[in-house]
N, C-alpha and C positions, 0 to 999 in steps of 0.2 A: 605534485603528489596529491594535494587536496582535490584537484579536479578529477583525478582517477577514482578516488574514494567516493566522490559525489556521483560519478557515473555508475559505480557499483550499486549505490542506493537507488538510482534511477531504474537500473535493470531489475533489482529486487522488487521495487514497487510495481513495475510492469508485470513481472511474473506472478506476484501475489494477488494484485487487485485488477490488473488489466488496464490501469490508467496510465496515460503518458503525461507525466507532470514535469514541468521545468520551471526554473527560477532564474531570473537574470538580475543580479544584485545592482548593476549600474542604474537601471531604470526602475528597480523594484517591481519587476513585471513577473507575474505568475500565470502560467498557462496550464490548462488541463485538456488533454486530448486535442491539442492544436488550437484551442480557443483561449484568448486572453480573458481572464476573469478578475485580475487586479493589476493595476499599473499606476505609476506616478504620472505618466503623460497622457494616458487615454482614460476616458470614463469607464467604470465597470459596466458589465453587461446589463445589470439591473437598471441602469440609467438610460440605456439605449432602448427607445420605445418602438422603433420601426423594425427591428431585426429579431423577429420571433424565432427564426431558424437557429440562431446562436443560443438562445435560451433552451431550445429543445435538445441541442447537442450536449449541453452541460448537464442535463438531467441524468439521473442514474439509469443504467441499463436495465432491461427488463428483469424482474425478479421471479424467483421460483419459490415454492413452499418446501422447506426442508425441516422436517419435524415440526410442522406448523409455525415455522419462523420464516419470514420473508427475507431472502438472501439473493444477492446478485449472482449471476451464473459463474463468473470468473473465480471468485473466492471458493465456491463449492468445488470447481474442477481442481484448483490447486490443493484444497483441503483433502479431497479424495485421493489424488495422485500421491501426495506426500504421505498420507497414512497407509496407502497401499505399498509404497516403497519401504516404509518402516516395517511393515508386516513381513515383506519378502526378506529384508535384511535380517530381521529377528529369527525367521524360520531357517534361513541358510546358516546362520551362526549358532543355531539352537540356543538362543538367548531367551530365557524366560524369567524376567524380573518379577519378584513376588508382588510388588505393588501393582503392576499392571494386571497380573492374574487376579488379584483381590478386587481391583476396580471393575474388571470386565465380568466377574462372576456375579456382581451385584448390579441389578438393573438400574436402581436409583443412582448409584455412583457413575454408571456408564452414561446415563442421560446428563448428569452434571458435567462430566468430562466433555461430552460432545458440545454442549451449550457453551461452556467456558472457552474451549479451544476454538470453536467456530467464531465466537465473539472476538477473541484475540486476533484471529486471522482476518476477519472482515472489518473490524473497527479500529482496534488499537495499533496493529502493525502498520497499516497505511499512514495513520497520523504520525507515528513515530518516524517512519521513513521520510515523510514530507518535511518534518522538522529537521532531520539530519541532512537532507538535501539542501535546505536553506542554509544551515550552519556551514557545511563544507563548501557551498558555492560562494558564500561571503568570504570564507577563509582563503579560497582560491583567488578570488578577486583582489583581496587586500594583499596577498603575497605577490601577485603579478604586478600590481600598480602601486608599489611602495614609493613614497616620496622621501627623499633624503633632505634632512634639514641641515643647513650649514650655519 
């Protein structure tokens, strides 16, 4: 059960940030986009001096300027699609919440909303999902390999 919950968080992380992250609790090995960046058995990539290609692969993808804020491409696509879907749903259901009308009538509140929601999508959500992936991977590992004390 914990394994399937962890897989859901893997999928959400990929959809939101475009990163393929995995965690192996037995070796305490963390990989990002197929490259190991933390392991109990292997040295981290920062200590490997000859392999510059691995360092380049771990760098963040190219960024674009969005409201004069440097953001990676994938969160902007997710952010735009999700807000577009919410707009279509609200228009189909003829749902007009007063708080949203108030926010979008005021330019200052709209900018605050965009900056805060983009920050949540780009920064906070991936960190929370990585934390949840680690927790549920550990729970899955411990539930699979329980030892019975006699």
